[in-house]
C-alpha positions as CSV (number, residue, x, y, z in Angstrom):
1,M,-0.6,-18.3,-3.0
2,Q,0.5,-17.2,-6.4
3,L,4.4,-17.5,-6.1
4,L,5.2,-15.8,-9.3
5,L,2.7,-12.6,-8.6
6,T,4.9,-12.6,-5.5
7,D,8.2,-12.7,-6.7
8,L,7.2,-9.8,-9.0
9,L,5.4,-7.9,-6.9
10,N,8.5,-7.8,-4.3
11,L,6.8,-6.4,-1.3
12,P,8.5,-8.1,1.9
13,G,6.3,-9.9,3.9
14,I,3.6,-10.1,2.0
15,E,1.5,-12.7,-0.7
16,V,-0.3,-12.5,-3.6
17,E,-3.3,-15.1,-2.4
18,D,-5.1,-14.7,-5.8
19,Y,-6.0,-12.4,-8.7
20,T,-8.6,-11.1,-11.0
21,D,-8.9,-9.4,-14.6
22,V,-10.9,-6.7,-14.1
23,A,-11.8,-4.5,-17.4
24,G,-8.2,-4.4,-18.3
25,E,-7.0,-4.1,-14.9
26,L,-5.2,-6.3,-12.4
27,I,-6.5,-6.5,-9.4
28,L,-4.0,-8.7,-6.9
29,I,-5.5,-10.0,-3.4
30,V,-2.7,-9.9,-0.8
31,E,-1.8,-10.5,2.6
32,A,0.8,-10.0,5.1
33,K,2.5,-13.2,6.1
34,T,2.9,-12.3,9.6
35,T,0.9,-13.5,12.6
36,E,0.9,-10.5,14.7
37,A,1.4,-7.0,15.2
38,I,2.4,-4.1,17.4
39,C,0.2,-1.9,19.0
40,L,1.1,1.6,18.6
41,R,-0.1,2.7,22.4
42,C,2.3,0.5,24.7
43,Q,4.2,-1.4,22.1
44,Q,3.5,-4.6,22.9
45,K,2.8,-7.4,20.3
46,S,-0.5,-9.2,19.5
47,C,-1.9,-11.8,17.9
48,H,-5.7,-11.3,18.9
49,L,-7.2,-10.4,15.4
50,H,-10.4,-8.1,15.9
51,Q,-11.4,-7.7,12.5
52,N,-10.6,-7.2,8.8
53,H,-10.3,-4.7,6.6
54,W,-9.9,-4.9,3.0
55,Y,-9.5,-1.8,0.6
56,L,-8.2,-1.3,-3.2
57,V,-4.3,0.3,-3.3
58,R,-2.7,1.6,-6.7
59,D,0.5,0.1,-7.1
60,L,2.7,0.1,-9.8
61,S,2.0,-0.8,-13.5
62,I,3.0,-4.5,-14.9
63,S,3.3,-4.8,-18.6
64,G,1.6,-2.1,-19.0
65,R,-1.7,-3.1,-17.0
66,T,-2.7,-0.7,-14.1
67,V,-2.8,-2.7,-10.9
68,F,-4.4,-2.6,-7.9
69,L,-3.9,-4.2,-4.8
70,K,-6.8,-5.4,-2.7
71,I,-4.9,-5.5,1.1
72,N,-6.4,-7.0,4.4
73,R,-5.2,-4.7,7.0
74,R,-5.8,-6.2,9.7
75,Q,-7.0,-4.9,13.1
76,F,-5.7,-6.2,16.0
77,K,-6.7,-5.7,20.0
78,C,-4.2,-5.6,22.4
79,R,-4.2,-8.1,25.3
80,T,-2.2,-5.3,27.6
81,C,-4.2,-2.1,27.0
82,G,-7.3,-3.2,25.2
83,K,-7.2,-1.0,22.7
84,P,-7.8,-2.5,18.9
85,F,-5.3,-1.0,16.5
86,S,-4.4,-1.7,12.8
87,E,-1.3,-3.0,11.5
88,T,1.4,-1.2,10.3
89,L,2.4,-2.1,6.3
90,D,5.6,-0.8,5.3
91,F,4.8,-0.7,1.9
92,I,1.8,2.0,2.3
93,G,1.0,4.8,4.6
94,N,-1.7,5.0,6.9
95,R,-4.6,6.5,4.6
96,R,-2.8,6.5,1.7
97,K,-4.7,5.1,-1.6
98,Q,-1.2,4.0,-3.4
99,T,2.0,2.2,-2.5
100,D,5.0,4.2,-1.5
101,Q,6.3,2.6,-4.5
102,F,3.6,4.0,-6.6
103,A,3.7,7.6,-5.0
104,Q,7.7,7.3,-6.1
105,S,7.1,6.8,-9.4
106,I,4.9,9.5,-9.9
107,V,7.1,11.8,-8.4
108,Q,10.4,10.7,-10.2
109,Q,7.7,11.6,-13.1
110,V,7.4,15.0,-12.3
111,L,10.4,15.7,-12.0
112,H,11.0,15.1,-15.7
113,S,7.3,17.0,-16.4
114,D,5.2,18.7,-14.6
115,I,1.8,18.0,-12.6
116,H,-0.8,18.1,-14.6
117,N,0.8,16.1,-17.5
118,V,1.7,13.3,-15.5
119,A,-1.7,14.0,-13.5
120,I,-3.3,13.0,-17.1
121,S,-1.2,10.1,-18.0
122,N,-1.6,8.0,-15.0
123,G,-5.6,8.2,-14.8
124,L,-4.8,10.8,-11.9
125,T,-6.4,14.1,-10.4
126,D,-3.6,17.0,-10.0
127,E,-4.6,16.9,-6.3
128,E,-3.6,12.8,-5.6
129,V,-0.5,13.8,-7.9
130,W,0.3,17.0,-5.5
131,S,-0.6,14.9,-2.6
132,M,1.9,11.8,-3.7
133,V,4.4,14.5,-3.9
134,Q,3.9,16.2,-0.4
135,Y,3.7,12.3,1.1
136,V,7.0,11.3,-0.6
137,S,8.8,14.7,0.2
138,K,7.5,14.2,4.5
139,K,8.5,10.8,4.3
140,N,11.9,11.2,2.5
141,S,12.7,13.8,5.2
142,T,11.8,12.2,8.1
143,S,14.1,8.9,6.9
144,M,16.8,11.5,7.3
């Protein structure tokens, strides 16, 4: 475990296990500390690991370096209803390619600029930026 990077990342319940530098971009390999998850269908806890699904998501830059998180979103099998389900991670929405904190940062940049210029300065497409604006807007309206 990388304690300094875990502290720097500052995502509750997430530990940085390792890191690698690929062409100047930092890839942090992270995993959730929990050993169980709640089934979305029947709301029962399960600790029966079914599969591991690794994927990359974009996070806030560190010292001007682009950061990606290699996340293991584990899939559990519910002992009550028998169905597999993916764990919920508080810092990233389902099927999102960036952390919530990165999306929020992009939205703040859009408020002071425009979608096209924010996309260019962050190496994104206009559609990706617009998708983040919609996601953050929807997330903020449901949390009120």
